[in-house]
C-alpha positions in Angstrom: 16.1 -23.9 -8.3 16.2 -21.2 -11.0 18.7 -18.9 -9.4 18.8 -16.6 -12.5 15.1 -15.7 -11.9 15.8 -15.0 -8.3 18.7 -12.8 -9.3 16.4 -10.8 -11.5 14.6 -9.6 -8.4 17.7 -7.5 -7.7 16.7 -5.2 -10.6 13.1 -4.9 -9.5 12.5 -1.2 -9.0 8.8 -0.8 -8.0 7.9 -3.0 -5.0 4.5 -3.6 -3.5 4.9 -5.0 0.1 1.9 -6.5 1.8 2.2 -7.0 5.5 -0.3 -9.4 7.1 -2.1 -8.9 10.4 -0.2 -11.8 12.1 3.1 -10.1 11.2 2.1 -6.8 12.7 0.0 -7.8 15.7 1.0 -9.9 18.7 -1.1 -12.9 19.8 -2.6 -10.6 22.5 -3.9 -8.3 19.7 -1.5 -5.5 20.5 0.6 -4.0 17.6 4.1 -5.5 17.6 6.1 -2.2 17.6 9.5 -3.9 17.5 8.6 -5.9 14.4 7.0 -2.9 12.7 10.2 -0.9 13.4 12.4 -3.6 11.9 10.3 -3.7 8.8 10.1 0.1 8.5 13.9 0.2 8.8 14.3 -2.2 5.9 11.7 -0.5 3.8 13.4 2.9 4.3 16.7 1.4 3.4 15.3 0.0 0.2 13.8 3.4 -0.7 17.2 5.1 -0.1 18.7 2.4 -2.4 16.5 3.7 -5.3 13.5 1.4 -5.0 9.9 2.7 -5.2 7.9 1.3 -2.2 4.1 0.9 -1.8 3.0 -0.7 1.5 -0.2 -2.7 1.8 -0.9 -2.9 5.5 -3.3 -5.1 7.5 -3.8 -4.8 11.2 -6.4 -2.1 11.6 -8.9 -4.3 13.3 -6.2 -5.9 15.5 -5.0 -2.4 16.5 -8.5 -1.4 17.3 -9.0 -4.5 19.4 -6.1 -3.3 21.5 -7.4 0.2 22.0 -10.9 -1.1 22.8 -9.7 -3.9 25.1 -11.2 -6.7 23.0 -9.7 -10.2 23.5 -11.4 -11.8 20.5 -11.9 -10.6 16.9 -15.5 -9.3 16.7 -17.9 -11.4 14.6 -20.6 -8.8 13.9 -20.1 -6.3 11.1 -20.7 -3.1 13.0 -18.2 -4.1 15.7 -15.7 -5.1 13.1 -16.1 -1.7 11.4 -15.8 0.1 14.8 -12.6 -1.7 15.6 -11.3 -0.8 12.1 -12.1 2.8 12.5 -10.4 3.1 15.9 -7.5 0.9 14.8 -6.7 2.6 11.5 -5.8 5.9 13.1 -3.7 4.0 15.7 -1.9 2.0 13.0 -1.2 5.0 10.9 0.2 7.0 13.8 2.7 4.2 14.5 3.8 4.1 10.9 4.2 7.8 10.7 6.4 7.9 13.8 8.5 5.0 12.7 9.1 6.2 9.2 9.7 9.8 10.4 12.6 8.4 12.5 14.1 7.1 9.2 13.6 10.5 7.6 10.9 9.1 5.3 7.5 10.6 4.5 4.4 8.4 4.2 0.8 9.0 3.1 -2.4 7.1 3.9 -4.6 5.7 1.1 -7.8 3.9 2.0 -9.5 2.0 -0.8 -12.6 0.0 -1.6 -13.1 -2.5 -4.4 -16.0 -0.5 -5.7 -13.9 2.6 -5.8 -11.3 0.9 -8.0 -14.0 -0.5 -10.3 -15.1 3.1 -11.2 -12.9 4.1 -14.1 -12.5 7.8 -13.1 -11.7 7.0 -9.4 -9.5 4.1 -10.6 -7.4 6.5 -12.7 -7.3 9.2 -9.9 -6.1 6.6 -7.4 -3.4 5.4 -9.8 -2.2 9.0 -10.5 -2.1 9.8 -6.8 0.0 6.7 -6.0 2.4 7.4 -8.9 2.8 11.0 -7.9 3.5 10.0 -4.3 6.2 7.5 -5.2 7.8 9.8 -7.7 7.9 12.4 -5.0 9.7 10.1 -2.6 6.5 9.5 -0.5 5.7 5.9 0.6 1.9 5.2 0.2 0.5 3.1 3.0 -2.6 1.5 1.7 -5.4 -0.3 3.4 -8.9 -1.3 2.6 -11.5 1.1 4.1 -13.0 -1.5 6.4 -15.4 1.0 7.9 -17.4 1.1 4.6 -16.2 -1.9 2.6 -18.3 -4.8 3.8 -16.6 -7.4 1.5 -13.1 -6.3 2.5 -13.6 -7.5 6.1 -14.6 -10.9 4.8 -12.1 -11.3 2.1 -8.5 -12.5 2.0 -6.8 -10.3 4.6 -5.8 -7.7 2.0 -4.3 -10.2 -0.4 -6.7 -9.3 -3.1 -6.0 -5.6 -2.5 -2.2 -6.2 -2.8 -2.7 -7.9 -6.2 -5.0 -5.0 -7.4 -2.5 -2.4 -6.3 0.3 -4.3 -8.1 -1.7 -4.1 -11.3 -2.6 -0.5 -10.6 1.0 0.7 -10.4 2.6 -1.9 -12.6 4.8 -3.3 -9.9 7.9 -5.2 -10.7 7.7 -7.3 -7.5 4.9 -8.2 -5.1 6.1 -9.3 -1.6 3.5 -11.0 0.6 4.7 -11.2 4.2 3.0 -13.7 6.4 4.1 -15.8 9.4 5.0 -18.9 7.4 8.4 -19.1 5.6 6.7 -19.7 2.3 4.6 -22.4 0.8 5.3 -25.9 2.2 5.0 -29.3 0.7 4.4 -32.4 2.9 6.7 -35.3 2.2 5.6 -39.0 2.5 7.5 -39.1 5.8 5.2 -36.5 7.2 7.8 -33.8 7.3 7.2 -30.7 5.3 9.7 -28.7 3.3 9.6 -25.2 1.9 8.8 -24.8 -1.8 11.6 -22.6 -3.0 10.2 -21.7 -6.4 6.9 -22.1 -8.3 7.0 -21.8 -12.1 3.2 -21.7 -12.4 0.3 -21.7 -9.9 -2.0 -24.6 -10.9 -4.4 -26.8 -9.0 -1.5 -28.9 -7.6 0.1 -25.8 -6.1 -3.3 -24.5 -4.8 -3.8 -27.9 -3.1 -0.8 -27.2 -0.9 -2.5 -24.3 0.8 -4.3 -24.8 4.1 -6.7 -21.9 3.6 -6.7 -21.1 7.3 -6.7 -17.7 8.9 -6.7 -16.8 12.6 -8.7 -14.8 15.1 -6.7 -11.7 14.1 -6.9 -12.1 10.3 -8.9 -13.8 7.6 -6.4 -14.7 5.0 -4.5 -18.0 4.7 -2.0 -19.3 2.1 -4.8 -20.0 -0.4 -5.7 -16.3 -0.7 -2.0 -15.5 -1.1 -1.6 -18.0 -3.9 -4.7 -16.6 -5.6 -3.4 -13.1 -5.4 0.0 -14.3 -6.6 -1.4 -16.1 -9.6 -3.3 -12.9 -10.6 -0.2 -10.8 -10.9 2.3 -13.5 -12.0 0.1 -14.3 -15.0 0.7 -10.8 -16.1 4.4 -10.3 -15.7 4.9 -9.5 -12.0 7.2 -11.6 -9.8 6.0 -12.6 -6.4 7.6 -13.7 -3.1 5.7 -15.2 -0.2 7.9 -15.0 2.9 8.0 -14.9 6.7 7.6 -11.3 7.8 8.8 -12.1 11.3 12.2 -13.2 10.0 15.2 -10.9 10.5 16.2 -8.9 7.4 13.5 -10.6 5.3 13.0 -7.7 2.9 16.7 -7.0 2.4 17.2 -10.7 1.6 14.4 -10.8 -0.9 15.5 -7.6 -2.6 19.1 -9.1 -2.9 17.7 -12.1 -4.8 18.6 -14.5 -2.0 16.8 -17.8 -1.3 14.1 -16.6 1.0 10.5 -17.7 1.1 8.7 -19.0 -2.0 9.5 -17.3 -5.3 6.7 -17.4 -7.9 7.9 -16.8 -11.4 6.0 -14.5 -13.7 4.4 -16.7 -16.4 4.0 -13.9 -18.9 6.8 -11.6 -20.1 5.4 -8.1 -20.8 6.8 -5.2 -22.7 8.0 -2.0 -21.0 4.5 -0.8 -20.4 3.0 -4.2 -19.5 -0.7 -4.7 -20.3 -2.6 -1.6 -21.2 -4.1 -0.1 -18.0 -7.6 -0.2 -19.4 -7.3 -3.9 -20.1 -6.1 -4.5 -16.5 -9.0 -2.4 -15.3 -11.4 -4.7 -17.2 -9.6 -7.9 -16.1 -9.1 -7.4 -12.4 -11.0 -4.4 -11.0 -14.6 -5.7 -11.7 -16.3 -8.4 -9.8 -17.9 -10.6 -12.4 -21.7 -10.2 -12.5 -22.2 -13.4 -14.5 -20.7 -16.1 -16.7 -21.0 -16.8 -20.4 -20.2 -20.2 -21.7 -19.1 -20.6 -25.3 -18.5 -23.4 -27.8 -15.2 -24.4 -29.4 -15.7 -22.3 -32.5 -16.2 -19.1 -30.5 -13.1 -20.1 -28.3 -11.0 -20.4 -31.4 -12.3 -17.1 -32.8 -11.3 -15.3 -29.6 -8.0 -17.0 -29.0 -6.6 -17.7 -32.4 -8.2 -14.9 -34.5 -8.5 -12.1 -32.0 -12.2 -11.7 -32.7 -15.1 -10.3 -30.7 -17.6 -12.6 -29.0 -20.7 -13.0 -31.2 -24.0 -14.4 -30.1 -23.9 -17.5 -32.3 -21.1 -19.0 -30.2 -22.8 -18.6 -26.8 -24.3 -21.8 -25.4 -25.3 -20.8 -21.8 -25.2 -17.8 -19.5 -25.4 -17.5 -15.7 -26.4 -14.4 -13.7 -28.6 -11.4 -14.2 -26.8 -8.2 -15.3 -27.1 -5.1 -17.4 -25.3 -3.5 -20.3 -21.6 -2.8 -19.4 -21.4 -5.4 -16.7 -18.3 -7.5 -16.3 -18.6 -11.2 -17.0 -16.4 -14.3 -17.1 -16.2 -16.0 -20.5 -15.8 -19.8 -20.1 -15.5 -22.8 -22.2 -18.0 -25.7 -21.8 -15.6 -27.6 -19.6 -15.7 -24.6 -17.2 -12.2 -23.3 -18.0 -11.9 -19.5 -17.6 -11.0 -18.1 -21.0 -11.5 -14.3 -20.7 -13.1 -11.5 -18.9 -15.0 -8.7 -20.6 -17.7 -6.0 -20.5 -21.0 -7.0 -22.2 -22.8 -4.9 -24.9 -26.2 -6.5 -24.1 -28.0 -7.3 -20.9 -28.4 -10.9 -19.7 -32.1 -11.0 -20.7 -31.2 -9.9 -24.2 -28.3 -12.3 -24.4 -30.6 -15.2 -23.5 -32.8 -14.3 -26.4 -30.0 -14.0 -29.0 -27.5 -16.6 -27.9 -26.9 -19.2 -30.6 -28.3 -16.9 -33.2 -26.6 -15.2 -36.2 -25.7 -11.5 -35.9 -28.1 -10.7 -38.7 -31.0 -12.0 -36.5 -30.4 -9.7 -33.6 -32.6 -6.8 -34.8 -35.6 -9.1 -35.6 -35.4 -10.8 -32.2 -34.8 -7.7 -30.0 -36.4 -5.1 -32.2 -33.1 -3.2 -32.5 -29.4 -4.0 -33.1 -27.1 -1.7 -31.1 -24.0 -3.9 -31.5 -23.0 -6.9 -33.6 -21.0 -8.5 -30.8 -22.0 -9.5 -27.2 -18.5 -8.6 -26.0 -16.2 -6.5 -28.3 -12.6 -7.5 -28.4 -11.6 -4.1 -27.2 -13.6 -4.7 -24.0 -12.2 -8.2 -23.5 -9.0 -9.6 -21.9 -7.9 -13.2 -22.5 -6.7 -14.9 -19.3 -3.4 -16.8 -19.9 -3.1 -20.4 -18.9 
């Protein structure tokens, strides 16, 4: 195991800690106050030690189930949103009381993916979070399940944790679940904890079971996807058991706890430019553009924009400014970017020279389909 990489965690200053539903809520659906108190005590101690803390909390729907007397997680959207609305206030009251006992101040932030996609709201959210942590306030973040339809269906806040990590340029993302990390099954049938992952590839993703529970929707697969998104851009990740004693203290000390996922890209002091991160991670792709080898080399080796001549196929219907995935013909993700032309226009000009755009479309607003300034290459 690479103990040096683990040791580097000790110097991580800005921590995003995502606490899953099954960590916070008992099997009965009631909030586990004792466990929450233990985690709050550790988080408060880390802040007093000079760390900057952002908490991503799940558990609103579970807390709402307790208040409403529900035994099973609702399946209909209005009932899920009702439980979230009731439970979020209950959950936040618990956090406020527990942190107050530790002489710590917290503030609630409710987010939606669409809100982060909007550039102005994105920057406002980032500035608010940074102002809070610089003022010694711990942001407690959750998706606004009462209005965000996709959030109730997606990943138990694992995606949100990765997006917030990008937003605040976190040094370390901690994903707390009820497993002691990723596990690999041996030929004997016994499973062992994976202590360190150098890169999340298909073989690592294959170790995940992908299962959630009646109180949550996220499994190990969603955690690995979230971890990959941030590790590829310079943030360390630890997946660990949030019900273990002193788990956060152990992780922050660089001890052998959970599964440590190494960052696969070393960034400068400012990391990736925030606008590039906004393009890469805060837009749901509206379509896909498939390019030939010549276009791939132009993008990767020569830092060029994507021209129509290199496009072989597109998928989806989208307008100007939409986010797309740029893929090679073998379906490998190469980049994400914002298009200068609509899908209908791209279908007409793909495979053509730039000089032909005006004659085909009747006008030529841009030479490129995706300008290099509006594109982010995805490391592999």
